[in-house]
ZAMARGU-4260 file (C-alpha; in steps of 0.2 Angstrom, whole numbers, plus 5000, padded with zeros to 4 digits):
<rodrens>
0) 5004/5008/4921 | 4996/4993/4929 | 5000/4990/4947 | 5003/4973/4955 | 4986/4971/4962
5) 4978/4976/4945 | 4989/4963/4937 | 4985/4949/4950 | 4966/4952/4948 | 4967/4953/4929
10) 4977/4937/4928 | 4964/4928/4939 | 4949/4935/4930 | 4957/4930/4913 | 4960/4912/4919
15) 4941/4912/4926 | 4934/4918/4909 | 4945/4907/4899 | 4938/4891/4909 | 4920/4897/4908
20) 4922/4899/4889 | 4929/4881/4888 | 4915/4875/4899 | 4903/4883/4888 | 4910/4876/4873
25) 4911/4859/4880 | 4894/4859/4887 | 4887/4866/4870 | 4896/4852/4861 | 4889/4838/4871
30) 4871/4831/4867 | 4858/4829/4880 | 4862/4810/4879 | 4880/4812/4881 | 4877/4822/4897
35) 4867/4807/4904 | 4882/4796/4903 | 4895/4793/4916 | 4912/4802/4914 | 4919/4784/4919
40) 4912/4768/4925 | 4905/4771/4943 | 4908/4790/4942 | 4896/4805/4940 | 4886/4808/4925
45) 4889/4824/4914 | 4872/4831/4919 | 4876/4829/4938 | 4893/4838/4935 | 4884/4852/4925
50) 4871/4854/4939 | 4885/4853/4952 | 4896/4866/4944 | 4880/4877/4941 | 4876/4875/4960
55) 4893/4879/4965 | 4894/4894/4956 | 4877/4900/4961 | 4884/4899/4979 | 4896/4912/4975
60) 4883/4925/4975 | 4880/4925/4994 | 4898/4921/4997 | 4905/4936/4988 | 4891/4947/4995
65) 4882/4949/4979 | 4865/4943/4984 | 4854/4927/4986 | 4857/4911/4975 | 4848/4911/4959
70) 4843/4893/4960 | 4845/4887/4978 | 4836/4871/4975 | 4851/4865/4966 | 4861/4864/4982
75) 4852/4850/4989 | 4852/4840/4972 | 4871/4843/4966 | 4880/4847/4982 | 4873/4838/4997
80) 4869/4822/4988 | 4878/4811/4975 | 4872/4808/4958 | 4864/4791/4962 | 4854/4798/4975
85) 4837/4795/4966 | 4832/4813/4969 | 4824/4820/4953 | 4835/4831/4943 | 4830/4847/4933
90) 4828/4845/4914 | 4845/4846/4905 | 4839/4860/4894 | 4835/4870/4911 | 4852/4866/4918
95) 4860/4872/4903 | 4850/4889/4904 | 4854/4890/4923 | 4872/4887/4920 | 4872/4902/4907
100) 4862/4914/4918 | 4872/4911/4934 | 4889/4914/4925 | 4883/4928/4915 | 4877/4937/4931
105) 4892/4933/4940 | 4903/4940/4926 | 4892/4957/4926 | 4897/4958/4944 | 4915/4954/4943
110) 4917/4967/4930 | 4910/4980/4942 | 4922/4975/4956 | 4936/4987/4960 | 4952/4982/4966
115) 4948/4985/4985 | 4933/4973/4984 | 4943/4959/4977 | 4954/4959/4992 | 4940/4961/5005
120) 4934/4945/5015 | 4921/4934/5009 | 4906/4931/5019 | 4911/4915/5028 | 4926/4921/5036
125) 4924/4931/5052 | 4932/4948/5055 | 4945/4941/5068 | 4949/4926/5057 | 4951/4938/5041
130) 4963/4949/5052 | 4974/4934/5054 | 4972/4928/5036 | 4970/4941/5024 | 4972/4930/5010
135) 4954/4923/5014 | 4947/4936/5001 | 4936/4937/4987 | 4949/4934/4975 | 4955/4918/4983
140) 4938/4911/4981 | 4937/4916/4962 | 4954/4906/4961 | 4948/4891/4971 | 4932/4890/4960
145) 4942/4891/4944 | 4953/4877/4949 | 4937/4867/4954 | 4929/4870/4937 | 4946/4864/4928
150) 4945/4848/4939 | 4928/4844/4932 | 4931/4849/4915 | 4945/4836/4915 | 4931/4824/4919
155) 4919/4830/4907 | 4931/4828/4893 | 4929/4810/4893 | 4912/4812/4887 | 4918/4818/4869
160) 4917/4805/4857
</rodrens>
């Protein structure tokens, strides 16, 4: 019989995996030209959002204690600066590959986590704060990043013709 913690972890991992699959399908269905378009007038381009999501997911490696970012150069371009900053972006084909590599490696790590690891603190919370707020754990990070992905998928859907 599955216990409550296992069930909570499974539900969150299933939600993450479902949204990653939806994002993969959407990104694969959009041409490079479509990704260059803004999701709405005056808003981010699809390519910026692909880079942004990749950079945010890449930041999960150090946040969850899984090692260093695979593509640290993406942070300056897609997190610290807006789409229209004038900073040169990587090629679309490279960003597509980065997206896949980051999420595939995250999936490998997530599948190796045991129950206790999901409920451990992430690296940006102190021991003292974690004692007061045990919900600031790795599973909660996964939940917040899943919600973040869903938000941007809603924007990216406007690029479909």
